[in-house]
Backbone as CSV, one residue per row, in Angstrom:
resi,resn,N_x,N_y,N_z,CA_x,CA_y,CA_z,C_x,C_y,C_z
1,MET,-141.134,-120.626,-2.229,-140.843,-122.178,-2.262,-139.621,-122.386,-2.101
2,VAL,-139.283,-123.240,-1.055,-137.917,-123.681,-0.848,-137.137,-124.974,-1.537
3,CYS,-136.013,-124.613,-2.218,-135.701,-125.866,-2.983,-135.360,-126.871,-1.871
4,ASP,-135.465,-128.369,-2.678,-135.200,-129.263,-1.991,-133.779,-130.245,-1.955
5,CYS,-132.832,-129.118,-2.077,-131.718,-129.628,-2.086,-131.175,-128.586,-0.523
6,ILE,-131.905,-128.027,-0.385,-131.579,-127.148,1.034,-131.804,-127.897,2.226
7,PRO,-131.110,-128.221,2.978,-131.385,-129.318,3.899,-132.179,-128.804,5.218
8,SER,-133.045,-129.405,6.004,-133.793,-128.852,6.905,-132.909,-128.421,7.719
9,ILE,-133.229,-127.890,8.931,-132.762,-127.383,10.308,-132.181,-128.872,10.970
10,GLY,-133.575,-129.641,10.806,-133.372,-130.980,11.455,-132.198,-131.503,11.359
11,GLN,-131.983,-131.650,9.597,-131.136,-132.688,8.915,-129.738,-131.810,9.420
12,VAL,-129.496,-130.703,9.251,-128.256,-129.933,9.812,-127.485,-130.280,11.399
13,ILE,-128.696,-130.153,12.124,-128.315,-130.501,13.498,-127.830,-132.213,13.698
14,PHE,-128.716,-132.689,13.067,-128.290,-134.524,12.758,-127.142,-134.803,12.461
15,THR,-126.877,-134.167,11.431,-125.334,-134.145,10.600,-123.837,-133.856,11.486
16,LEU,-124.650,-132.554,11.686,-123.621,-131.780,13.006,-123.111,-132.792,14.115
17,VAL,-124.259,-133.309,14.807,-124.205,-134.105,16.082,-123.086,-135.662,15.755
18,THR,-123.937,-136.224,14.348,-123.332,-137.368,14.292,-121.689,-137.413,13.970
19,PHE,-121.515,-136.270,13.788,-119.929,-135.717,13.142,-118.987,-135.382,14.160
20,TYR,-119.553,-134.726,15.131,-118.890,-134.752,16.515,-118.794,-135.694,17.113
21,SER,-120.101,-136.680,17.112,-120.254,-137.779,17.882,-118.581,-138.569,17.533
22,LEU,-119.122,-138.901,16.278,-117.978,-139.470,15.668,-116.351,-139.350,15.556
23,LYS,-116.421,-138.262,15.488,-114.960,-137.326,16.230,-114.419,-137.586,17.369
24,PHE,-115.544,-137.367,18.356,-115.040,-137.943,19.590,-115.031,-139.396,20.143
25,ALA,-115.717,-140.118,19.504,-115.456,-141.509,19.702,-113.939,-142.089,18.589
26,TYR,-113.636,-141.252,17.718,-112.485,-141.715,17.021,-111.705,-141.094,17.728
27,SER,-111.571,-139.993,18.427,-110.358,-139.616,18.867,-109.922,-139.766,20.470
28,TYR,-111.099,-140.699,21.002,-110.730,-141.317,22.298,-110.394,-142.435,21.855
29,TYR,-110.814,-143.314,20.891,-110.313,-144.567,20.699,-108.979,-144.634,20.277
30,LYS,-108.411,-143.298,19.175,-107.276,-143.028,18.744,-106.139,-143.170,20.028
31,ALA,-106.292,-141.901,20.777,-105.699,-141.579,22.139,-105.675,-142.893,22.786
32,CYS,-106.378,-143.840,22.837,-106.348,-145.144,24.007,-105.648,-146.120,23.324
33,CYS,-105.871,-146.007,22.238,-105.463,-147.394,21.281,-104.083,-147.489,19.967
34,CYS,-104.075,-146.401,19.796,-103.355,-145.984,18.612,-102.085,-145.418,18.696
35,SER,-101.706,-144.571,19.674,-100.370,-143.805,19.949,-99.409,-144.826,20.708
36,LYS,-98.671,-144.975,20.079,-97.543,-145.642,20.116,-96.316,-144.996,20.103
37,GLN,-96.014,-144.076,19.260,-94.985,-143.414,19.100,-94.473,-142.844,20.286
38,ALA,-92.997,-142.652,20.623,-92.406,-141.541,21.740,-93.211,-140.025,21.537
39,PRO,-93.703,-139.744,22.406,-94.087,-138.154,22.209,-92.752,-137.240,22.426
40,LYS,-92.725,-136.051,22.301,-91.517,-135.218,22.594,-91.936,-134.781,23.709
41,LEU,-90.949,-134.525,24.269,-90.687,-134.057,25.808,-91.695,-132.594,25.692
42,GLN,-92.676,-132.761,26.886,-93.671,-131.625,26.855,-93.203,-130.505,27.932
43,LYS,-92.570,-130.742,28.751,-91.780,-129.654,29.531,-90.282,-129.274,29.387
44,GLN,-90.281,-128.426,28.613,-88.910,-128.189,28.237,-88.380,-127.216,29.120
45,ASP,-89.155,-126.325,30.119,-88.114,-125.976,31.223,-88.297,-126.734,32.510
46,TRP,-87.799,-127.560,32.577,-88.362,-128.540,33.393,-86.950,-128.331,34.801
47,LYS,-87.713,-128.456,35.818,-86.574,-128.294,36.911,-86.278,-130.093,37.177
48,LYS,-85.101,-129.701,37.866,-84.249,-130.808,38.689,-85.278,-131.488,39.633
49,ASP,-85.530,-132.690,39.234,-85.795,-133.560,40.784,-87.145,-133.379,40.826
50,VAL,-88.012,-132.541,39.930,-89.360,-132.232,39.864,-90.042,-132.964,39.102
51,VAL,-91.231,-133.959,39.343,-91.977,-134.583,38.773,-93.168,-134.121,38.130
52,TYR,-93.179,-134.424,36.547,-94.385,-133.188,35.759,-95.108,-134.570,35.599
53,LEU,-96.014,-134.513,36.369,-97.286,-136.137,36.434,-98.475,-135.305,35.485
54,TYR,-98.583,-136.258,34.582,-99.373,-135.625,33.079,-100.847,-136.810,33.823
55,GLN,-101.903,-136.249,33.959,-103.069,-137.126,34.271,-104.342,-136.287,33.573
56,PHE,-105.360,-136.965,33.447,-106.772,-136.664,33.596,-106.999,-135.498,34.238
57,PRO,-107.767,-134.521,34.040,-108.232,-133.623,34.824,-109.449,-133.766,36.034
58,ARG,-109.052,-132.985,37.039,-109.802,-133.328,38.096,-111.449,-133.248,37.941
59,THR,-112.026,-134.038,39.238,-113.603,-134.195,38.870,-114.115,-133.329,40.089
60,PRO,-115.310,-133.129,40.101,-116.001,-132.298,41.336,-116.312,-133.176,42.502
61,TYR,-115.930,-134.600,42.188,-116.224,-135.704,43.143,-114.917,-137.013,43.494
62,SER,-114.158,-136.576,42.822,-112.950,-137.154,43.061,-111.757,-136.761,41.954
63,PRO,-110.442,-136.751,42.824,-109.111,-136.079,42.387,-108.959,-136.689,40.692
64,ASN,-109.365,-137.786,40.380,-109.232,-138.340,39.252,-110.065,-139.274,38.824
65,LEU,-110.498,-139.616,37.852,-111.432,-140.584,37.264,-110.595,-141.761,36.883
66,SER,-109.455,-142.176,36.594,-108.345,-143.008,36.455,-107.768,-143.411,37.840
67,PRO,-107.793,-144.450,38.351,-107.331,-145.171,39.081,-105.882,-145.448,39.700
68,PHE,-105.231,-145.443,38.219,-103.862,-145.244,37.818,-103.341,-143.969,38.404
69,CYS,-103.944,-142.978,37.602,-103.659,-141.467,38.008,-103.801,-140.992,39.433
70,LEU,-104.732,-141.621,40.062,-104.876,-141.318,41.494,-103.795,-142.229,42.342
71,LYS,-103.579,-143.495,41.731,-102.633,-143.994,42.529,-101.172,-143.503,42.677
72,LEU,-100.879,-142.986,41.240,-99.464,-142.260,41.229,-99.441,-141.040,41.666
73,GLU,-100.575,-140.118,42.033,-100.494,-138.782,42.502,-100.386,-139.633,44.003
74,ALA,-100.982,-140.222,44.189,-101.112,-140.936,45.998,-99.564,-141.315,46.406
75,PHE,-99.161,-141.639,45.592,-97.600,-142.340,45.969,-96.877,-141.290,45.944
76,LEU,-96.862,-140.165,45.201,-95.935,-139.185,45.114,-96.260,-138.590,46.658
77,ARG,-97.322,-138.397,47.416,-97.678,-137.543,48.441,-97.420,-138.640,49.353
78,LEU,-97.459,-139.800,49.106,-96.687,-140.377,50.374,-95.255,-140.756,50.809
79,HIS,-94.857,-140.545,49.508,-92.980,-140.478,49.444,-93.050,-138.990,49.693
80,GLU,-93.621,-137.896,49.901,-93.552,-136.581,49.844,-92.126,-136.178,48.612
81,ILE,-92.605,-136.390,47.464,-92.037,-136.586,46.384,-92.477,-135.110,45.759
82,LYS,-91.642,-133.862,45.669,-92.322,-132.462,44.789,-92.522,-133.240,43.280
83,TYR,-93.675,-132.625,43.018,-94.040,-132.902,41.625,-95.043,-131.878,41.303
84,GLU,-95.722,-131.644,39.617,-96.573,-130.769,39.253,-97.487,-131.428,38.576
85,PRO,-98.525,-131.476,38.752,-99.710,-132.061,38.048,-100.078,-131.491,37.088
86,ILE,-100.223,-131.824,35.791,-100.270,-131.499,34.346,-101.544,-132.140,33.942
87,PHE,-102.859,-131.481,34.008,-104.101,-132.113,33.198,-104.361,-132.007,31.944
88,THR,-104.622,-133.087,31.366,-104.604,-133.076,29.795,-105.645,-134.406,29.378
89,PHE,-106.296,-134.312,28.594,-107.303,-135.396,27.673,-106.805,-135.984,26.672
90,SER,-105.847,-134.505,25.770,-105.486,-135.160,24.701,-103.769,-135.699,24.529
91,GLY,-103.358,-135.195,25.921,-101.693,-136.207,25.669,-101.900,-137.563,26.387
92,ARG,-100.748,-138.085,25.558,-100.719,-139.515,25.923,-99.533,-140.012,26.188
93,SER,-98.936,-140.890,26.632,-97.581,-141.531,26.967,-97.196,-142.334,25.437
94,LYS,-95.995,-142.546,25.829,-95.265,-143.578,24.460,-96.072,-144.593,24.068
95,LYS,-97.142,-144.953,25.066,-97.556,-146.275,25.235,-99.096,-146.223,25.026
96,GLY,-99.528,-144.625,24.451,-100.790,-144.412,24.151,-101.824,-144.281,25.553
97,LEU,-101.230,-143.887,26.742,-102.029,-143.645,27.913,-101.633,-142.939,28.848
98,LEU,-102.551,-142.799,30.043,-102.483,-141.807,30.985,-102.432,-142.573,32.424
99,PRO,-101.713,-142.180,33.547,-100.781,-141.190,33.593,-99.398,-141.657,32.722
100,PHE,-98.629,-140.620,32.969,-97.183,-140.920,32.562,-96.238,-139.244,33.166
101,ILE,-95.187,-139.577,33.510,-94.539,-138.659,33.958,-93.124,-138.167,33.214
102,GLU,-93.009,-136.824,33.465,-91.504,-136.696,33.198,-90.589,-136.088,34.329
103,LEU,-89.407,-136.684,34.286,-88.535,-136.422,35.443,-86.860,-136.164,34.462
104,ASN,-86.557,-134.986,35.157,-85.117,-134.457,34.555,-85.089,-134.746,33.099
105,GLY,-85.967,-134.407,32.010,-85.820,-134.662,30.506,-86.192,-135.771,30.211
106,GLU,-86.774,-136.895,31.183,-86.925,-138.158,30.422,-88.360,-138.505,30.709
107,HIS,-89.038,-138.989,29.644,-90.490,-139.463,29.679,-90.612,-141.008,30.003
108,ILE,-91.571,-141.005,31.035,-91.611,-142.621,31.661,-93.145,-142.990,31.802
109,ALA,-93.117,-143.826,31.331,-95.041,-144.417,30.837,-95.447,-145.893,31.644
110,ASP,-96.531,-145.931,32.103,-97.096,-146.973,32.760,-96.837,-146.740,34.313
111,SER,-97.890,-146.742,35.149,-97.688,-146.346,36.582,-97.235,-147.281,37.345
112,GLN,-97.245,-148.880,36.850,-96.242,-149.429,37.944,-94.556,-149.252,37.205
113,LEU,-94.396,-148.918,36.141,-93.021,-148.767,36.178,-92.640,-147.478,36.462
114,ILE,-93.438,-146.428,36.529,-92.984,-145.203,37.117,-92.732,-145.250,38.392
115,ILE,-93.787,-145.826,39.061,-93.420,-146.330,40.649,-91.923,-146.962,40.622
116,LEU,-91.481,-147.895,39.879,-90.333,-148.313,39.974,-89.218,-147.992,39.760
117,HIS,-89.232,-146.993,38.904,-87.948,-145.767,38.457,-88.375,-144.754,39.457
118,LEU,-88.989,-144.441,40.171,-89.055,-143.431,41.041,-88.788,-144.040,42.596
119,LYS,-89.216,-145.191,43.122,-88.221,-146.013,44.013,-86.945,-145.933,44.012
120,LYS,-86.124,-146.226,42.680,-84.973,-146.529,42.457,-84.296,-145.080,42.351
121,TYR,-84.925,-143.938,41.740,-84.236,-142.447,41.575,-84.237,-141.997,42.952
122,PHE,-85.124,-142.128,43.794,-85.392,-141.437,45.004,-84.762,-142.429,46.068
123,ASN,-84.288,-143.252,45.883,-83.709,-144.205,46.950,-85.130,-144.755,47.980
124,ILE,-86.271,-144.907,47.521,-87.352,-145.348,48.495,-87.065,-146.656,48.937
125,GLN,-87.054,-146.855,50.199,-86.876,-148.001,50.842,-87.997,-148.791,51.587
126,ASP,-88.924,-149.465,51.246,-89.961,-150.028,51.787,-89.684,-150.439,53.216
127,GLU,-90.167,-150.383,54.397,-89.809,-151.004,55.342,-90.540,-152.359,55.620
128,LEU,-90.523,-153.114,54.560,-91.637,-154.214,54.769,-90.804,-155.583,54.872
129,THR,-91.238,-156.768,55.488,-90.094,-157.760,55.393,-90.468,-158.243,53.819
130,ASN,-89.885,-159.713,53.940,-89.509,-159.994,51.973,-91.055,-160.681,52.120
131,GLU,-91.615,-161.148,53.267,-93.059,-162.063,53.379,-94.114,-160.877,53.205
132,GLN,-94.016,-159.463,53.410,-95.251,-158.626,53.427,-94.700,-158.063,52.256
133,LYS,-93.714,-157.986,51.105,-93.246,-157.753,49.829,-94.380,-158.614,49.084
134,ALA,-93.954,-159.880,49.136,-94.770,-160.884,48.634,-95.931,-160.928,48.746
135,ILE,-96.867,-160.537,49.669,-98.012,-160.490,50.023,-98.474,-159.145,48.972
136,GLU,-97.694,-158.024,49.363,-97.988,-156.721,48.410,-98.045,-157.189,47.356
137,ARG,-97.470,-157.807,46.351,-97.252,-158.166,45.244,-98.068,-158.687,44.510
138,ALA,-98.552,-159.680,45.387,-100.134,-160.669,45.283,-101.225,-159.608,45.221
139,PHE,-101.484,-158.889,46.285,-102.700,-157.848,45.936,-102.744,-156.761,44.921
140,ASP,-101.212,-156.473,44.657,-101.081,-155.847,43.329,-101.735,-155.929,42.303
141,ARG,-101.405,-157.504,41.767,-101.804,-158.202,40.851,-103.281,-158.310,40.732
142,LEU,-103.715,-158.525,41.848,-105.134,-159.143,42.184,-105.947,-157.677,41.898
143,ILE,-105.494,-156.364,42.395,-106.487,-155.390,42.233,-106.331,-154.905,40.855
144,GLU,-105.241,-154.512,40.327,-105.075,-154.063,38.849,-105.017,-155.029,38.032
145,SER,-105.813,-156.577,37.946,-105.942,-157.274,37.019,-107.590,-157.753,36.851
146,THR,-107.899,-158.706,37.681,-109.204,-159.217,37.716,-110.425,-158.271,38.542
147,PHE,-109.694,-157.719,39.499,-110.731,-156.601,40.228,-110.982,-155.650,39.417
148,PHE,-109.967,-154.801,38.753,-109.776,-153.944,37.569,-110.834,-153.818,36.283
149,ASN,-110.464,-155.384,35.672,-111.236,-155.513,34.508,-112.599,-155.980,35.142
150,ALA,-113.015,-156.537,36.240,-114.532,-156.806,36.418,-115.061,-155.777,36.694
151,VAL,-114.721,-154.627,37.633,-115.428,-153.679,38.060,-115.681,-152.611,36.876
152,ASN,-114.099,-152.554,35.715,-114.984,-151.344,34.962,-115.755,-151.707,33.921
153,TRP,-115.581,-153.150,33.522,-116.396,-153.672,32.749,-117.928,-153.355,32.831
154,LEU,-118.151,-153.681,34.421,-119.867,-153.748,34.637,-120.295,-152.001,34.814
155,LYS,-119.092,-151.494,35.163,-119.343,-150.034,35.427,-119.500,-149.082,34.485
156,VAL,-118.861,-149.591,33.128,-118.958,-149.001,31.954,-120.097,-149.428,31.187
157,ARG,-120.368,-150.794,30.928,-121.305,-151.559,30.239,-122.855,-151.032,30.911
158,ASP,-123.071,-150.916,32.069,-124.465,-150.458,32.689,-124.214,-149.627,32.921
159,ASN,-123.635,-147.977,32.621,-123.813,-146.839,32.569,-122.950,-145.809,31.882
160,LEU,-122.669,-146.570,30.502,-121.996,-145.926,29.550,-122.272,-144.561,29.175
161,PRO,-123.715,-144.015,28.922,-124.211,-142.511,28.965,-123.473,-141.818,29.787
162,GLU,-123.845,-142.391,30.939,-123.148,-141.491,32.251,-121.927,-141.161,32.249
163,PHE,-121.126,-142.130,32.053,-119.569,-142.298,32.012,-119.458,-141.302,30.705
164,VAL,-119.683,-141.630,29.416,-119.473,-140.525,28.591,-119.640,-139.194,28.656
165,GLY,-120.871,-139.274,29.932,-121.270,-137.460,30.109,-120.493,-136.806,30.651
166,THR,-119.883,-137.795,31.896,-118.522,-137.079,32.657,-117.626,-136.452,31.683
167,ILE,-117.051,-137.777,31.096,-116.084,-136.852,30.098,-116.308,-136.100,29.551
168,LEU,-117.461,-135.726,28.663,-117.899,-134.835,27.915,-118.058,-133.394,28.841
169,SER,-118.341,-133.398,29.991,-118.628,-132.481,30.801,-117.177,-131.557,31.630
170,LEU,-116.579,-132.768,31.453,-115.000,-132.375,32.113,-114.272,-131.572,30.924
171,ARG,-114.844,-132.061,29.712,-113.742,-131.248,28.812,-114.689,-130.060,28.296
172,PHE,-115.498,-130.202,27.836,-116.279,-129.251,27.168,-117.825,-128.728,28.085
173,GLY,-117.611,-128.955,29.362,-118.629,-128.217,29.754,-120.357,-129.211,29.812
174,LYS,-121.040,-128.536,30.046,-122.425,-129.406,30.207,-123.389,-129.138,28.782
175,SER,-122.578,-128.067,27.751,-123.234,-127.852,26.611,-123.450,-128.961,25.588
176,LEU,-122.413,-129.962,26.173,-122.629,-131.008,24.999,-123.099,-132.564,25.560
177,ASP,-123.466,-132.291,26.918,-124.089,-133.485,27.530,-125.080,-134.207,26.635
178,PHE,-125.681,-133.799,25.763,-126.892,-134.399,25.114,-126.269,-135.552,24.085
179,LEU,-124.759,-135.235,23.445,-124.012,-136.111,22.740,-123.852,-137.192,23.490
180,LYS,-123.944,-137.499,24.915,-123.204,-138.958,25.246,-124.312,-139.910,24.908
181,TYR,-125.714,-139.985,24.704,-126.742,-140.690,24.007,-125.878,-141.201,22.727
182,VAL,-125.446,-140.607,21.884,-124.789,-140.508,20.463,-123.458,-141.139,20.490
183,VAL,-122.905,-140.893,21.366,-121.269,-141.428,21.722,-121.164,-142.472,22.132
184,ALA,-122.091,-142.939,23.230,-121.922,-144.270,23.967,-122.149,-145.321,23.094
185,PRO,-122.816,-145.308,21.820,-122.805,-146.832,21.037,-121.612,-146.902,20.348
186,PHE,-120.945,-146.018,20.080,-119.844,-146.128,19.139,-118.574,-146.638,20.237
187,LEU,-118.608,-145.755,21.196,-117.807,-146.337,22.045,-117.852,-147.541,22.895
188,MET,-119.252,-148.079,22.641,-119.458,-149.393,23.399,-118.774,-150.536,22.305
189,ILE,-118.879,-150.244,21.177,-118.087,-151.191,20.436,-116.503,-151.543,20.610
190,ASN,-116.061,-150.403,20.982,-114.379,-150.590,20.927,-114.306,-151.356,22.746
191,LEU,-115.004,-150.858,23.665,-114.884,-151.125,24.894,-115.010,-152.738,24.963
192,LYS,-116.089,-153.307,23.929,-116.980,-154.537,24.484,-115.874,-155.368,23.890
193,ASN,-115.223,-155.160,22.478,-113.953,-155.901,22.245,-112.565,-155.773,22.855
194,ARG,-112.606,-154.654,23.490,-111.234,-155.110,24.388,-111.326,-155.917,25.609
195,PHE,-112.654,-155.633,26.113,-113.171,-156.532,27.353,-113.056,-157.802,26.883
196,GLU,-114.244,-158.400,26.189,-113.815,-159.590,25.170,-112.244,-160.491,24.792
197,THR,-111.640,-159.304,24.524,-110.244,-159.890,23.944,-109.623,-160.413,25.533
198,GLU,-109.856,-159.341,26.692,-109.110,-159.557,27.748,-109.854,-160.616,28.303
199,GLY,-111.038,-160.975,28.081,-111.895,-162.457,29.018,-113.087,-162.013,29.790
200,THR,-113.046,-160.601,30.267,-113.977,-160.558,31.439,-115.573,-160.576,30.657
201,ALA,-115.863,-159.671,29.169,-116.982,-159.624,29.031,-117.265,-161.120,28.308
202,LYS,-116.498,-162.052,28.268,-117.325,-163.283,27.783,-118.000,-164.109,28.942
203,HIS,-117.796,-163.627,30.321,-118.375,-163.954,31.487,-119.634,-163.791,31.354
204,SER,-120.650,-164.417,32.338,-122.025,-163.723,32.676,-121.765,-163.421,34.116
205,ASP,-122.977,-162.308,34.047,-122.856,-161.633,35.097,-122.639,-162.406,36.482
206,GLU,-123.473,-163.479,36.604,-123.066,-163.953,38.020,-121.536,-164.504,37.964
207,GLU,-120.848,-164.960,37.036,-119.510,-165.159,36.983,-118.932,-163.952,37.262
208,ILE,-119.122,-163.199,36.572,-118.289,-161.984,37.076,-118.322,-161.092,38.634
209,MET,-119.691,-161.247,39.291,-119.907,-160.846,40.616,-119.371,-161.726,41.479
210,THR,-118.827,-163.059,40.830,-118.479,-164.390,42.265,-116.786,-163.876,41.887
211,ILE,-115.916,-163.392,40.864,-115.011,-162.997,40.670,-114.918,-161.675,41.670
212,LEU,-115.186,-160.807,41.347,-115.459,-159.517,42.088,-115.421,-159.708,43.976
213,ARG,-116.535,-160.603,44.032,-116.843,-160.846,45.093,-115.725,-161.360,46.246
214,ASN,-114.911,-162.604,45.293,-113.771,-163.175,45.876,-112.839,-162.301,46.007
215,ASP,-112.347,-161.354,45.168,-111.381,-160.681,45.039,-111.428,-159.500,46.559
216,LEU,-112.485,-158.695,46.663,-113.000,-157.971,47.748,-112.895,-158.735,49.024
217,GLN,-112.989,-159.802,49.192,-113.260,-160.709,49.953,-111.730,-160.963,50.716
218,ALA,-110.859,-161.246,49.566,-109.837,-161.816,50.109,-108.968,-160.173,50.636
219,VAL,-109.630,-158.998,50.009,-108.759,-157.735,50.462,-109.227,-157.544,52.271
220,GLU,-110.925,-157.757,51.916,-111.472,-157.173,53.559,-110.771,-158.100,54.664
221,THR,-110.700,-159.763,54.348,-110.004,-160.440,55.259,-108.649,-160.205,55.722
222,TYR,-107.973,-159.524,54.976,-106.540,-159.196,55.276,-106.537,-157.951,56.327
223,LEU,-107.249,-156.954,55.189,-107.104,-155.764,56.241,-107.731,-156.421,57.549
224,GLY,-108.897,-156.766,57.953,-109.661,-157.020,59.214,-109.545,-155.666,59.904
225,ASP,-109.008,-155.372,61.131,-109.340,-154.240,61.813,-108.193,-153.515,61.742
226,LYS,-107.164,-153.606,61.035,-105.914,-153.298,61.271,-106.107,-151.574,60.675
227,GLU,-105.231,-150.804,61.048,-105.114,-149.467,60.149,-104.824,-149.406,58.941
228,TYR,-103.922,-150.222,58.606,-103.555,-150.239,57.090,-102.865,-151.606,56.803
229,PHE,-102.774,-152.089,55.779,-102.434,-153.437,55.631,-101.202,-154.019,56.346
230,PHE,-100.400,-153.511,56.328,-99.108,-153.869,57.284,-98.874,-153.455,58.633
231,GLY,-100.143,-152.663,59.412,-99.704,-151.828,60.507,-100.438,-150.577,60.653
232,ASP,-99.546,-149.711,61.272,-100.092,-148.444,61.528,-99.315,-147.407,60.563
233,GLN,-98.991,-147.705,59.596,-98.473,-146.801,58.569,-99.088,-147.272,57.125
234,PRO,-99.326,-146.578,56.289,-99.521,-146.651,54.999,-98.449,-147.284,53.989
235,SER,-98.581,-148.118,53.327,-97.505,-148.523,51.914,-98.194,-148.599,50.882
236,GLN,-97.269,-148.761,50.058,-97.855,-149.259,48.031,-99.306,-149.301,48.295
237,ILE,-99.576,-150.819,48.517,-100.564,-151.344,48.664,-101.697,-150.679,48.962
238,ASP,-101.731,-149.742,50.082,-102.681,-149.201,50.645,-103.195,-148.195,49.537
239,ILE,-102.555,-147.518,49.308,-102.757,-146.195,48.011,-103.447,-147.352,46.699
240,GLU,-102.678,-148.185,46.492,-103.316,-148.680,45.416,-104.840,-149.456,45.586
241,VAL,-105.040,-149.710,46.420,-106.486,-150.260,47.065,-107.372,-149.518,46.855
242,PHE,-107.029,-147.940,47.508,-107.929,-147.034,47.822,-108.168,-146.453,46.321
243,ALA,-107.112,-146.474,45.700,-107.113,-145.782,44.105,-108.065,-146.331,43.629
244,HIS,-108.307,-147.736,43.391,-109.100,-148.551,42.477,-110.562,-148.595,43.250
245,VAL,-110.483,-148.481,44.360,-111.802,-148.610,45.024,-112.753,-146.834,44.811
246,ALA,-112.050,-146.347,45.241,-111.989,-144.639,45.007,-112.785,-144.670,43.567
247,ALA,-111.996,-144.776,42.628,-112.421,-144.761,41.109,-113.751,-145.225,41.069
248,ILE,-114.270,-146.318,41.601,-115.337,-146.811,41.388,-116.848,-146.412,42.176
249,TYR,-116.149,-146.010,43.605,-116.773,-145.489,44.631,-117.413,-144.332,44.399
250,TYR,-116.387,-143.441,44.414,-116.721,-142.008,44.143,-117.206,-141.609,42.357
251,VAL,-118.516,-141.849,42.268,-118.584,-141.512,41.167,-120.574,-141.387,41.037
252,PRO,-120.780,-140.051,40.402,-121.868,-139.799,40.030,-123.127,-140.559,39.795
253,TYR,-123.158,-141.894,40.046,-123.924,-142.632,39.412,-123.960,-144.018,40.084
254,HIS,-125.013,-144.575,40.712,-125.002,-146.335,41.025,-124.655,-147.327,40.306
255,HIS,-124.036,-148.282,40.512,-123.687,-149.626,40.359,-123.415,-150.618,40.810
256,VAL,-122.991,-151.936,40.285,-123.692,-152.988,41.360,-122.342,-153.014,41.980
257,SER,-120.978,-152.820,41.577,-119.802,-152.605,42.332,-119.675,-151.992,43.495
258,LYS,-120.210,-150.374,43.183,-120.420,-149.713,43.967,-121.063,-150.297,45.404
259,ASP,-122.464,-150.467,44.935,-123.316,-151.315,45.665,-122.984,-152.241,46.809
260,LEU,-122.282,-153.096,46.019,-121.502,-154.506,46.556,-120.465,-153.889,47.807
261,ILE,-119.462,-152.994,47.101,-118.647,-152.429,48.308,-119.354,-151.622,49.591
262,GLU,-120.334,-150.599,49.044,-121.204,-150.376,50.604,-122.136,-150.949,51.192
263,THR,-122.153,-152.472,50.836,-123.246,-152.880,51.194,-122.663,-154.603,52.427
264,GLU,-121.558,-154.939,51.460,-120.897,-155.897,51.919,-119.374,-155.958,52.238
265,PHE,-118.825,-154.461,52.310,-117.075,-154.762,52.638,-117.027,-153.464,53.487
266,PRO,-117.450,-153.448,54.592,-117.393,-151.948,55.367,-115.838,-151.651,55.579
267,GLN,-114.847,-152.782,55.795,-113.450,-152.608,56.135,-113.030,-152.213,54.823
268,ILE,-113.233,-152.317,53.738,-112.769,-151.551,52.511,-113.086,-149.829,52.393
269,LEU,-114.205,-150.051,52.471,-114.820,-148.430,52.438,-114.259,-147.536,53.396
270,LYS,-114.111,-148.367,54.814,-113.603,-147.477,55.540,-112.101,-147.245,55.631
271,HIS,-111.300,-147.940,55.262,-109.826,-147.684,54.622,-109.685,-146.842,53.582
272,THR,-110.619,-146.906,52.092,-110.582,-146.053,51.414,-110.590,-144.605,52.072
273,GLN,-111.726,-144.577,52.509,-112.238,-143.016,53.412,-111.136,-142.530,54.119
274,LYS,-110.250,-143.460,54.841,-109.047,-142.786,55.614,-108.001,-142.840,55.118
275,VAL,-107.750,-143.458,53.444,-106.840,-142.903,52.925,-106.980,-141.728,51.895
276,ALA,-108.132,-141.590,51.840,-108.531,-140.291,51.061,-108.435,-139.246,51.614
277,LYS,-108.758,-139.000,53.453,-108.605,-138.142,54.343,-107.095,-137.838,54.458
278,ARG,-106.393,-138.897,54.346,-104.981,-138.733,54.982,-104.312,-137.965,53.312
279,PHE,-104.411,-138.273,52.295,-103.611,-137.857,51.258,-104.380,-136.808,50.492
280,PHE,-105.231,-136.911,50.846,-106.402,-135.659,49.839,-107.152,-135.206,50.786
281,SER,-106.649,-134.713,51.705,-107.425,-133.624,52.966,-108.117,-132.688,52.237
282,GLU,-107.653,-131.854,51.444,-108.590,-130.759,50.734,-108.945,-130.998,49.703
283,PHE,-109.408,-131.996,49.386,-110.656,-132.876,48.548,-111.592,-133.144,48.783
284,GLN,-112.855,-132.456,48.469,-114.462,-133.373,49.269,-114.336,-134.387,48.202
285,PHE,-114.695,-135.562,48.576,-114.961,-136.902,47.792,-116.510,-137.113,47.958
286,GLY,-117.004,-137.429,46.946,-118.488,-137.759,46.668,-118.805,-136.381,46.039
287,LEU,-120.247,-136.489,46.226,-121.206,-135.437,45.658,-122.227,-134.785,46.700
């Protein structure tokens, strides 16, 4: 006779799964939302003028899950700045985010501010007219504001188990893939609160698709049949559009934003493939 106080194997497995699922969800929330204190310098033996780029690990289908990490690495390659990628899940900037860089013993956070710092430090001069700079800034805000929020809310809302499974497989391998169905509901609470606070999750699907389609149409129209946004050479806005489109297009599952780009915006897709080949020629995008 077995004592009733001894838990069954099923109870033990359920308890362990619940514990590690909650632990993963909490660590994700804490890393993304609560880490605000300035971290210690990670690279103590740094070399002068080498950018140490802290970002999420590579994936089998794209150099990075994060459009901001991908944008920053492409920017470094565009301007041939010497850098060393450092892949991490747990590391976060003083603002609680990835990517961040360390340059000459200084910690710098936020991809937009990092690029401004790099331009100033390395004396990077954009060969653009004032009008082109204004256009670039307008597209920059379009891509990293309404477009980013719309596509990411739809992507994670409709494919959250797959999204979580991708993160789990990168961090732990396929052995914990089953946890994605347990972790996803906890993570959805945080994500829904975030996107409701921002505003996107308050819209209907039809309204979100209208916003998304209008943003993409603006990019498609301006690109036209040009090689790049401002002629035959890429600029910062080219890598920003590439990074944000690649982050939703080169994922191992279908979603409405990916299908929309593929069916209605051929110039944007062509542009993304072109920039990918130019700056990440060693990498095979997609599955």
